[in-house]
C-alpha positions in Angstrom: 16.3 41.0 -46.9 18.1 43.5 -44.6 18.3 41.2 -41.6 20.1 38.7 -43.8 22.7 41.3 -44.8 23.2 42.3 -41.2 23.6 38.6 -40.2 26.3 38.2 -42.9 28.1 41.3 -41.7 27.9 40.3 -38.1 29.2 36.8 -38.8 32.1 38.1 -40.8 33.1 40.7 -38.2 33.1 38.0 -35.5 35.3 35.8 -37.7 37.7 38.6 -38.5 38.1 39.4 -34.8 39.2 35.8 -34.3 41.6 36.2 -37.2 43.1 39.3 -35.6 43.7 37.4 -32.4 45.3 34.5 -34.3 47.5 36.7 -36.4 48.8 38.6 -33.4 49.0 35.5 -31.1 51.2 32.4 -30.9 49.4 30.7 -33.8 51.0 33.0 -36.3 50.4 34.0 -39.9 49.6 30.5 -41.3 46.9 29.8 -38.7 45.4 33.2 -39.4 45.4 32.5 -43.1 43.7 29.2 -42.5 41.1 30.8 -40.3 40.5 33.5 -43.0 39.8 30.6 -45.4 37.1 29.3 -43.0 35.7 32.8 -42.7 35.5 32.9 -46.5 33.6 29.6 -46.7 31.1 30.8 -44.2 30.7 34.1 -46.1 30.1 32.1 -49.3 27.4 30.1 -47.5 25.6 33.3 -46.4 25.9 34.7 -49.9 24.3 31.5 -51.3 21.5 31.8 -48.9 21.0 35.4 -50.0 20.8 34.3 -53.7 18.3 31.6 -52.8 16.2 34.2 -51.1 16.3 36.5 -54.1 15.0 33.6 -56.3 12.1 33.0 -53.9 11.2 36.7 -53.9 11.4 36.9 -57.7 8.7 34.2 -57.9 6.6 36.1 -55.3 7.0 39.3 -57.4 5.9 37.5 -60.5 2.7 36.2 -58.8 1.9 39.6 -57.4 2.3 41.3 -60.7 0.1 38.7 -62.4 -2.6 39.4 -59.8 -2.4 43.1 -60.5 -2.7 42.5 -64.2 -5.6 40.1 -63.7 -7.4 42.7 -61.6 -6.7 45.3 -64.2 -8.2 43.2 -66.9 -11.3 42.5 -64.8 -11.7 46.3 -64.3 -11.3 46.8 -68.0 -14.0 44.3 -68.8 -16.5 45.6 -66.3 -16.0 49.2 -67.4 -16.4 48.5 -71.0 -19.5 46.4 -70.4 -21.1 49.2 -68.3 -20.3 51.8 -71.0 -21.3 49.8 -74.1 -24.2 47.6 -73.1 -26.9 50.3 -73.1 -25.8 51.6 -76.5 -25.4 48.2 -78.1 -28.8 47.2 -76.8 -30.3 50.4 -78.3 -28.6 49.6 -81.7 -29.9 46.1 -81.7 -33.4 47.3 -80.9 -33.2 49.9 -83.7 -32.1 47.2 -86.1 -35.0 45.0 -85.0 -37.7 47.6 -85.3 -36.3 49.7 -88.2 -35.9 53.5 -88.3 -38.6 56.0 -89.2 -36.4 58.6 -90.8 -33.0 59.4 -92.1 -32.5 61.9 -89.3 -33.1 59.2 -86.7 -30.7 56.9 -88.5 -28.0 59.6 -88.4 -28.6 60.2 -84.7 -28.3 56.5 -83.9 -25.1 56.4 -86.1 -23.6 59.3 -84.1 -24.4 57.5 -80.9 -22.6 54.4 -82.1 -19.6 56.3 -83.2 -19.5 58.2 -79.9 -19.5 54.8 -78.1 -16.4 53.7 -80.1 -14.6 56.9 -79.0 -15.8 56.6 -75.4 -14.6 53.0 -75.2 -11.2 53.8 -76.7 -10.7 56.6 -74.2 -11.9 54.5 -71.3 -9.5 51.7 -72.2 -6.6 54.1 -72.5 -7.3 55.4 -69.0 -7.8 52.0 -67.4 -4.6 50.6 -69.0 -2.7 53.6 -67.6 -4.0 52.8 -64.2 -3.0 49.2 -64.5 0.5 50.2 -65.7 0.9 52.6 -62.8 0.1 49.8 -60.3 2.5 47.4 -62.0 5.2 50.0 -62.0 4.7 50.9 -58.4 5.1 47.3 -57.3 8.1 46.8 -59.5 9.7 50.0 -58.2 9.1 48.7 -54.6 11.0 45.6 -55.5 13.8 47.6 -57.2 14.2 49.8 -54.1 14.4 46.7 -52.0 17.1 45.2 -54.2 19.1 48.5 -54.2 19.0 48.7 -50.5 20.2 45.1 -50.3 23.0 45.8 -52.8 24.1 49.0 -50.9 24.2 47.1 -47.6 26.2 44.3 -49.1 28.7 46.7 -50.6 29.1 48.6 -47.3 29.6 45.4 -45.4 32.2 44.2 -47.9 34.1 47.5 -47.7 34.0 47.5 -43.9 35.4 44.0 -43.8 38.3 44.8 -46.2 39.2 47.9 -44.3 39.2 46.0 -41.0 41.6 43.4 -42.5 43.9 46.1 -43.8 44.1 47.8 -40.4 44.3 44.7 -38.3 45.9 41.9 -40.2 48.1 43.4 -42.8 48.1 44.2 -46.5 49.0 40.7 -47.8 45.9 39.1 -46.2 43.9 42.2 -47.2 44.9 41.7 -50.8 43.8 38.1 -50.6 40.5 39.1 -49.2 40.1 41.9 -51.8 40.4 39.2 -54.5 37.6 37.4 -52.7 35.4 40.5 -52.7 36.1 41.0 -56.4 34.9 37.4 -57.0 31.8 38.3 -55.0 30.8 40.9 -57.6 28.6 38.0 -58.9 26.1 38.9 -56.2 26.2 42.6 -57.2 25.6 41.6 -60.8 22.8 39.3 -59.7 21.1 42.2 -57.9 21.4 44.4 -61.0 20.0 41.5 -63.1 17.1 41.2 -60.7 16.4 44.9 -61.0 16.2 44.6 -64.8 14.1 41.4 -64.5 11.6 43.2 -62.2 10.8 45.7 -64.9 10.8 42.9 -67.6 8.2 41.0 -65.6 6.1 44.1 -65.1 6.3 44.7 -68.9 5.2 41.1 -69.6 2.2 41.4 -67.3 1.3 44.7 -68.9 1.3 43.1 -72.3 -1.6 40.9 -71.1 -3.5 44.0 -70.1 -2.8 45.7 -73.4 -3.8 42.7 -75.4 -7.1 42.4 -73.5 -7.8 46.1 -74.0 -7.1 45.9 -77.7 -9.4 42.8 -78.0 -12.2 44.7 -76.2 -11.9 47.8 -78.3 -11.9 45.7 -81.5 -14.9 43.7 -80.3 -17.0 46.8 -79.4 -15.9 48.6 -82.6 -16.8 45.6 -84.8 -20.1 45.1 -83.1 -21.0 48.8 -83.6 -20.0 48.7 -87.3 -22.0 45.5 -87.9 -25.1 46.9 -86.2 -24.9 50.2 -88.0 -24.5 48.4 -91.3 -27.6 46.3 -90.5 -29.5 49.4 -89.6 -28.7 51.0 -92.9 -29.5 47.8 -94.8 -32.9 47.3 -93.2 -33.8 51.0 -93.6 -33.0 50.8 -97.3 -35.3 47.8 -97.5 -38.2 49.8 -96.1 -37.8 49.0 -92.4 -37.9 45.2 -92.5 -37.1 43.6 -89.2 -34.0 41.6 -88.5 -35.8 38.8 -86.8 -34.6 36.3 -89.4 -31.0 37.7 -89.3 -31.0 37.5 -85.5 
């Protein structure tokens, strides 16, 4: 991005040097004005190229954030599976074989409840990790855009000052109007800054939705197994082979 800004500034400075020569030479004021118009067209072309580059980089950012979110969801799934599988297997086995005492049933119930709390805490931690990664990438993009905007602003101010000092206020006022029209690029950069965080938020929604689904699935499974455990114990320790 920065090389493109420098290319724009260099091109304009070269053009303005030519305008200075024209304005002070035999060509006169009209020729200088015409050359300034040509300079303006070239500047607009560079700006258009910069805007196209921003569009491309936005798509790249979207893909990168999606990859981060997908990786976060995979980590959520693996972590929950590692934490819950042993406990859920124990609950299923207890339902299948029946319990020998109320004390054992209470112990198993506490283990199931502890799993629900553990999974909820694990998911909170993992979602925070995913959100931090998404924010870091979005902030990198925002920093890049802010540097681009600052460089563009500095180049525009330098060009206007050069015109004021070398060509005269009337042409400077014409070019100042041009710079005001170019605020669209500054606005575009600010819009891209906002959009970077919006994309990160959208990708984070995918992670949150997955985390909520996992938590509900584990919680529902535990509740069902504990209910079955209590049911079969009340029936005198019948197995759940038929139910399974």
